[in-house]
C-alpha positions, -999 to +999 in steps of 0.1 A: -091+272-182-072+244-193-056+243-227-054+216-248-019+197-254-009+188-286-011+152-288+025+133-297+014+104-324+027+071-325+047+057-357+028+022-368+026+025-405+050+005-425+056+007-464+026-015-473+004+006-450+017+037-463+012+025-502-022+011-493-035+043-478-020+062-510-038+036-534-071+039-516-071+080-516-063+079-553-083+047-567-116+060-555-115+093-568-106+094-603-120+061-622-154+069-608-156+105-610-132+125-630-132+107-665-165+114-676-160+155-674-122+149-686-137+134-718-164+159-725-136+187-727-109+168-742-126+145-765-103+120-780-074+139-762-086+122-730-052+100-728-029+130-735-046+145-708-042+116-687-006+116-694+001+155-687-017+152-651+003+121-646+036+140-654+029+167-632+019+143-601+052+124-607+071+156-603+049+166-571+052+129-558+091+131-561+093+165-547+069+157-518+087+122-510+122+142-505+104+167-486+086+142-462+117+124-456+134+156-443+102+169-425+086+137-408+059+153-391+020+156-397+009+185-420+029+174-456+031+208-474+020+230-446+052+218-428+076+222-457+063+256-470+070+269-433+102+253-432+116+261-465+095+291-475+082+311-445+052+309-423+028+324-446+035+299-476+032+272-454-002+285-442-015+291-472-005+256-484-021+244-455-056+266-458-057+253-497-052+216-486-077+218-457-104+236-478-104+220-509-099+185-495-130+192-472-150+198-505-134+162-519-145+145-489-180+158-496-179+148-536-169+114-523-194+108-502-219+118-526-205+096-552-208+067-529-244+076-521-249+080-558-241+044-562-254+028-532-289+045-534-297+068-564-323+094-551-314+092-515-275+100-521-275+127-499-288+107-467-262+080-479-233+105-478-241+119-446-241+080-431-211+073-450-191+108-433-204+097-395-194+060-401-158+066-413-152+095-391-157+069-366-132+043-380-109+071-379-115+077-342-106+042-334-070+044-347-048+049-380-041+012-380-077+004-381-081+026-411-050+009-427-069-023-425-101-012-436-080+007-465-066-026-475-096-045-479-110-015-499-081-015-523-083-051-529-118-050-540-118-018-565-085-032-580-105-067-589-133-049-599-114-024-623-094-053-638-128-072-643-141-039-661-105-038-683-108-074-695-145-075-701-143-041-723-114-055-744-126-088-744-162-082-755-161-074-793-171-036-790-138-018-785-121-002-816-088+010-816-096+038-837-115+056-809-079+059-790-064+079-817-065+119-811-088+135-836-100+166-846-120+173-815-092+176-793-078+212-787-047+222-763-071+240-740-095+211-736-064+187-728-050+212-701-086+215-687-092+179-688-056+173-671-065+197-645-099+175-640-082+141-639-052+154-615-079+154-591-076+117-593-038+116-586-034+137-555-041+107-529-004+103-526-001+133-504-021+114-479+009+095-474+033+127-464+004+140-443+009+109-423+050+113-423+048+118-379+027+079-378+050+062-402+082+040-392+113+049-405+100+077-424+131+087-444+131+054-457+093+041-462+080+076-477+101+077-506+093+044-512+058+043-506+049+078-527+062+065-560+049+029-558+014+042-552+016+069-577+029+041-605+007+014-594-025+040-601-011+052-630-012+020-647-046+012-637-057+044-647-045+041-682-059+008-686-092+014-674-095+048-694-080+030-727-107+004-724-139+025-719-125+051-744-123+023-765-156+008-761-176+040-756-159+065-774-153+102-764-186+115-768-205+087-756-179+087-724-181+123-722-221+122-714-225+088-693-234+092-659-219+060-648-192+054-676-176+022-661-207+005-660-219+018-691-190+005-708-193-032-695-229-030-707-218-018-741-190-048-742-221-071-737-214-080-700-243-063-682-242-086-654-210-071-646-227-036-640-241-046-604-207-055-595-192-020-610-219+001-591-206-018-558-170-014-565-175+025-574-192+026-540-164+010-518-137+031-542-156+065-532-159+051-496-121+043-494-111+077-506-134+094-484-119+076-456-082+084-467-093+117-473-107+123-438-071+110-425-052+135-443-073+165-438-073+158-401-035+157-399-032+191-415-055+202-393-037+191-362-003+208-376-019+241-383-037+239-347-003+233-331+010+267-345-023+284-334-036+292-371-069+270-360-084+263-328-059+252-303-085+222-290-079+207-326-039+203-319-055+167-304-060+141-332-094+129-319-106+163-319-095+172-353-110+143-367-144+148-354-139+187-363-133+176-401-165+151-399-187+178-388-172+204-415-180+178-441-216+172-427-222+210-427-209+211-465-235+181-475-262+202-457-253+233-484-262+210-514-228+207-527-223+197-563-203+170-572-188+183-606-179+215-589-163+201-562-140+183-582-127+213-600-125+236-566-107+210-549-082+204-582-074+244-577-068+240-543-047+207-544-025+225-572-018+253-554-005+232-526+017+213-546+029+244-562+039+255-529+058+219-522+075+223-556+089+258-546+099+240-514+119+214-533+137+239-554+154+252-522+169+221-512+209+218-511+229+192-524+232+178-487+198+177-482+190+152-512+182+176-537+163+165-567+174+175-602+163+209-606+141+202-634+115+180-614+102+206-590+107+234-619+087+215-643+063+205-612+058+240-602+051+250-638+026+222-641+007+230-612+000+268-620-006+257-657-031+231-652-050+255-621-057+282-646-069+258-672-095+246-652-132+256-656-134+295-651-158+292-620-138+268-601-104+293-610-125+325-593-135+303-561-099+286-558-085+325-561-111+338-536-105+309-510-066+317-513-077+353-508-096+350-475-071+324-462-047+353-468-066+377-450-070+359-421-034+354-418-027+388-422-052+397-393-038+371-371-003+387-378-014+423-367-027+409-333+006+392-326 
């Protein structure tokens, strides 16, 4: 029987493509999926939670960018952990990413379905996964061009939401003030949920083998994508919080659409629904890109079936697994918490890897990976208990699988 040969990837993506893919990953997840549950637990501390998530994300981004410049290969922290800390840590990073982000794929597909056709969201989600897996199969450049169009649409919609909210007469500055309903525990839990919204810059690192001049491109693209996303999130969060207040925002099924209606611009609500669907589809597209590349890297090292060392096979397999998750009746809110735990574990390993860099390797100030590592651990265990238990169980299963493989070799 003929073994599948590992596939060499081509470097086609420039800085603009990499930034666009990062924006497509982040803008689709947080604005339309994470603000409401975060406001429910943080109350008036929502913006503080957003700031905390942004600080941890910044440290993670800097660590990831420096490592990606040194190791420009598909797989992201799977590769960094393997090279800097040892094979088991790289494996656990890759395992956390693949499992957690597969749940994210299902969550984004369901989000798109709920906006496109309420009541038939699961059928729409299945169709979306099939269609976007096909786009990825056609090549990363086509995916990058589609993501560029999606990002442009989403940014225009979010700008309209912010302007309408602040200009409508219903916004109140007092709703942005920190009140007695905010607690340290609630703010940390909200930060953990909102971190889900920032995690898309990992996609730039996992595409490292397809980026031109990665030592220059990746360190530029990651902070630019993160910075743009933070500005957009802060503006939109302040706008909807000022209009709805923390309690109403926390219980809104579609908070951005409700905000424009409350601001006296109900005609924008259908536009917001379209923007939400497009954003979720953009996020799903970028997620499939990232998960398939990490799957490829792990298959090359024989931690996953060797047939997945071919990128096309990996993409098809990721699409099939997401469809299987959707068939189990995946829950959107649960997927956000579960994904956040897995991604925080992934970035904890990235920061620990960055800590080991030497001065001649472009070591960051030690406070950056230290703060990033501490922040990841803190936010992971501040998540809802069900998410923490599920995340620990997934890591334990991954560790057991690694142990079985190690015992056989």
